[in-house]
C-alpha positions as CSV (number, residue, x, y, z in Angstrom):
1,M,56.3,51.1,-54.4
2,R,57.6,52.1,-57.9
3,K,57.0,48.4,-59.3
4,R,53.2,48.9,-57.9
5,A,52.5,51.7,-59.6
6,S,54.0,50.6,-62.8
7,A,51.6,47.5,-62.7
8,V,48.6,50.0,-61.9
9,A,49.6,51.9,-64.8
10,A,49.8,49.0,-67.1
11,L,46.7,47.9,-66.2
12,P,44.4,50.1,-68.7
13,L,46.6,48.7,-71.7
14,L,45.8,45.2,-70.3
15,V,42.3,45.7,-70.1
16,F,42.3,47.3,-73.8
17,A,44.3,44.5,-75.5
18,T,42.0,42.1,-73.8
19,M,38.9,43.6,-74.8
20,N,40.1,44.5,-78.4
21,A,42.0,41.2,-79.0
22,V,38.9,39.1,-80.1
23,A,38.8,41.1,-83.3
24,V,42.5,39.9,-83.9
25,D,42.5,36.5,-85.7
26,P,45.2,35.5,-88.4
27,G,43.3,34.1,-91.2
28,G,39.8,34.6,-89.8
29,Y,39.5,31.5,-88.4
30,M,38.1,31.5,-84.9
31,G,37.5,28.7,-82.9
32,S,33.6,28.6,-82.0
33,A,34.4,29.2,-78.5
34,A,36.5,32.6,-79.2
35,R,33.2,33.5,-81.4
36,N,31.2,33.1,-78.6
37,G,33.0,35.8,-76.4
38,T,35.1,32.5,-74.5
39,P,38.4,34.6,-73.8
40,H,40.4,31.3,-73.5
41,L,42.8,32.4,-76.5
42,T,42.6,36.3,-76.4
43,T,46.1,36.8,-74.9
44,A,47.6,34.5,-77.5
45,R,45.7,36.2,-80.4
46,A,46.6,39.6,-79.2
47,Y,50.2,38.5,-79.2
48,I,49.9,37.6,-82.5
49,G,47.9,40.5,-83.9
50,G,51.2,42.4,-82.7
51,G,54.0,40.3,-83.9
52,N,54.8,38.7,-80.8
53,F,55.0,35.2,-81.3
54,A,57.3,33.9,-78.7
55,G,54.7,36.0,-76.4
56,A,51.6,34.2,-78.2
57,I,53.7,30.6,-77.5
58,A,54.0,31.2,-74.1
59,A,50.3,32.0,-73.9
60,L,49.4,29.1,-75.9
61,E,51.4,26.7,-74.2
62,P,49.0,26.2,-70.8
63,I,45.8,26.3,-72.7
64,I,47.2,23.1,-74.7
65,I,48.7,21.7,-71.6
66,A,45.0,21.7,-70.1
67,N,43.3,20.6,-73.4
68,P,45.5,18.7,-76.0
69,R,42.7,18.3,-78.0
70,D,42.0,22.5,-78.4
71,V,42.3,22.3,-82.5
72,E,42.5,26.1,-82.2
73,A,44.9,26.1,-80.1
74,L,47.0,23.6,-81.5
75,S,46.6,25.5,-84.9
76,L,47.5,29.0,-83.5
77,M,50.6,27.4,-82.1
78,G,51.4,26.5,-85.1
79,F,51.2,29.3,-86.8
80,S,52.9,30.9,-83.8
81,Q,55.8,28.6,-84.2
82,R,56.2,29.0,-88.3
83,K,56.3,33.0,-87.9
84,N,58.6,32.3,-85.0
85,G,61.0,30.4,-87.3
86,N,60.4,26.9,-86.0
87,H,59.0,25.0,-89.0
88,E,59.3,21.4,-87.3
89,A,57.5,22.3,-84.4
90,A,54.6,24.1,-86.7
91,L,54.2,21.0,-88.4
92,G,53.9,18.7,-85.3
93,Y,51.3,21.2,-84.1
94,Y,49.4,21.6,-87.5
95,T,49.6,17.6,-87.7
96,Q,47.9,17.2,-84.2
97,A,45.2,19.8,-85.1
98,L,44.2,18.0,-88.6
99,A,44.5,15.0,-86.8
100,L,41.5,16.1,-84.5
101,D,39.8,18.1,-87.3
102,P,41.0,17.1,-91.0
103,E,38.7,20.4,-92.5
104,H,40.1,22.9,-90.1
105,L,40.6,25.8,-92.2
106,G,43.2,27.8,-90.5
107,A,45.1,24.8,-89.7
108,N,45.2,23.6,-93.5
109,E,46.0,27.1,-94.9
110,Y,48.9,27.4,-92.4
111,L,50.5,23.9,-93.2
112,G,49.9,24.7,-96.8
113,E,51.8,28.5,-96.4
114,L,54.5,26.3,-94.2
115,Y,54.8,24.0,-97.3
116,V,55.0,27.0,-99.8
117,E,57.7,28.5,-97.5
118,T,59.7,25.4,-97.6
119,G,59.4,24.8,-101.4
120,R,57.0,22.0,-101.2
121,L,54.3,23.3,-103.4
122,A,52.7,20.0,-104.4
123,L,51.8,19.6,-100.9
124,A,50.6,23.3,-100.7
125,Q,48.4,22.3,-103.7
126,E,46.9,19.2,-101.4
127,R,46.2,21.5,-98.6
128,L,44.4,24.2,-101.1
129,D,42.3,21.0,-102.5
130,I,41.3,20.1,-99.1
131,I,40.3,23.5,-98.5
132,E,38.2,24.1,-101.6
133,A,36.1,20.8,-100.6
134,A,35.6,22.3,-97.5
135,C,34.7,25.9,-98.1
136,G,35.0,26.4,-102.0
137,T,37.0,29.2,-104.0
138,E,35.6,32.3,-102.3
139,C,36.5,31.7,-98.5
140,D,39.5,33.4,-97.6
141,A,41.6,30.6,-96.4
142,Y,41.4,29.3,-100.2
143,K,42.4,33.0,-101.7
144,Q,45.3,33.7,-99.4
145,L,46.8,30.2,-99.7
146,A,46.2,30.1,-103.5
147,A,47.5,33.6,-103.7
148,M,50.7,32.1,-101.7
149,I,51.0,29.3,-104.1
150,A,50.8,31.4,-107.3
151,A,53.4,33.9,-105.9
152,A,55.9,30.8,-105.3
153,R,55.5,29.2,-108.9
């Protein structure tokens, strides 16, 4: 009985997190499905917003298994892997995402951040150039990666 009471008590928190998770979007690059209210990434975004990258990875795994061409899920998986300290896995997910959508702003920015974090500034600059071609110098992806590159120099 005690487990059931605990689960019932946690339900309002889960509903609140789910309702508000759409607002969580590292970098501001929600895929069109998420912007249109499709909640397939809602749980992962909530975990990311709370800094629980292991939770985000666990939430993203079944999404990617069900649809390995989900660019947004691949990008967020790369982001979560990188933030969880697994740079090689992150690189693999970013590469998959960019093979499907070479101009994906999130994947390009996050890959650029990975390159900065690993001291590969020339490769980070290449990502910045792609972002600039896609959205100019005033979009968030460009500004954030440009600032990170400048700070690393």
